[in-house]
C-alpha positions as CSV (number, residue, x, y, z in Angstrom):
1,M,100.4,102.9,90.5
2,R,103.8,102.2,89.2
3,V,105.9,99.8,91.3
4,E,108.9,102.2,91.2
5,I,106.9,104.9,92.9
6,L,105.7,102.4,95.6
7,L,109.3,101.2,96.3
8,K,110.5,104.8,96.5
9,R,107.8,105.7,99.0
10,L,108.7,102.7,101.1
11,E,112.4,103.6,101.0
12,D,111.6,107.2,101.9
13,E,109.5,106.0,104.9
14,Q,112.5,103.8,106.0
15,K,114.8,106.8,105.9
16,T,112.5,109.0,107.8
17,L,112.0,106.3,110.5
18,A,115.7,105.8,110.8
19,I,116.5,109.5,111.0
20,E,113.8,110.1,113.6
21,A,115.0,107.1,115.7
22,L,118.6,108.2,115.7
23,S,118.0,111.9,116.1
24,R,116.1,111.5,119.4
25,P,117.5,108.4,121.1
26,A,117.4,109.9,124.6
27,G,114.4,108.7,126.6
28,K,113.9,105.7,124.4
29,D,113.5,102.3,126.1
30,S,114.0,98.8,124.7
31,Y,110.4,98.6,123.7
32,D,110.6,101.7,121.5
33,Y,113.9,100.5,120.0
34,G,112.3,97.1,119.2
35,R,109.2,98.8,117.8
36,V,111.2,100.9,115.4
37,V,113.4,98.0,114.4
38,G,110.3,95.9,113.7
39,I,108.7,98.6,111.6
40,Y,111.9,99.1,109.6
41,A,112.2,95.3,109.0
42,G,108.5,95.2,108.0
43,L,109.1,97.9,105.4
44,E,112.1,96.1,104.1
45,R,110.1,92.8,103.9
46,A,107.4,94.7,101.9
47,K,110.0,96.0,99.4
48,N,111.4,92.5,99.0
49,L,108.0,91.0,98.4
50,I,107.2,93.5,95.8
51,L,110.5,92.9,94.0
52,D,109.9,89.1,94.2
53,I,106.4,89.4,92.7
54,M,107.7,91.6,89.9
55,A,110.5,89.1,89.2
56,E,108.1,86.2,89.1
57,K,105.8,88.2,86.8
58,E,108.6,89.0,84.4
59,A,109.8,85.4,84.4
60,K,106.3,84.2,83.7
61,D,105.8,86.7,80.9
62,F,109.2,85.8,79.4
63,L,108.2,82.1,79.3
64,L,104.9,82.9,77.5
């Protein structure tokens, strides 16, 4: 799988999660808000880890 596709899917999931959370805020309690924020942050962390791994690989390949 290409990394660009994986990053795009993670970004799409973040957008969907944010839209759903903002479009139906009524009836949400602090737990639901915290859960959504945590999921969003986890997706962001996953994206950053992928980018870091790719940067390390490119730097390693450049030095070889």
